[in-house]
C-alpha positions in Angstrom: -14.1 60.9 138.4 -13.5 62.4 141.9 -11.0 65.2 142.2 -8.7 63.1 144.4 -8.4 60.5 141.7 -7.6 63.1 139.2 -4.8 64.5 141.4 -3.5 61.0 142.1 -3.3 60.1 138.4 -3.6 56.4 139.1 -0.7 56.4 141.5 1.6 58.5 139.3 0.4 61.9 140.5 3.6 62.8 142.3 5.7 62.3 139.1 3.1 64.0 136.9 2.7 67.1 139.0 6.4 67.3 139.7 7.1 67.2 136.0 4.5 70.0 135.4 5.9 72.1 138.1 9.5 71.7 136.8 8.4 72.6 133.3 6.6 75.7 134.6 9.7 76.8 136.5 11.9 76.3 133.4 9.4 78.4 131.4 9.4 81.2 133.9 13.2 81.2 134.1 13.4 81.3 130.3 11.2 84.3 130.4 12.8 86.3 133.2 16.5 85.6 132.6 16.8 87.4 129.2 14.9 90.4 130.7 17.3 90.7 133.6 20.3 90.3 131.2 18.9 93.0 128.9 18.6 95.4 131.8 22.2 94.6 132.9 23.6 95.1 129.5 21.8 98.4 129.0 23.2 99.7 132.3 26.6 98.6 131.3 26.4 100.3 127.9 25.1 103.5 129.4 28.0 103.6 131.9 30.5 103.0 129.1 28.9 105.8 127.0 29.0 108.2 130.0 32.7 107.5 130.6 33.5 107.8 126.9 31.8 111.2 126.5 33.4 112.7 129.6 
């Protein structure tokens, strides 16, 4: 099977590869979003703690 046929997926390549790309983007967002939120919350808590101890 030539590589072009593999990428074409029998005429459904656009839909298949778009689905894979979208799934990959969702996985990356599901990985990065909680990390960013955690950093934000830690900064917020440390600011509150500094204000409370002053």
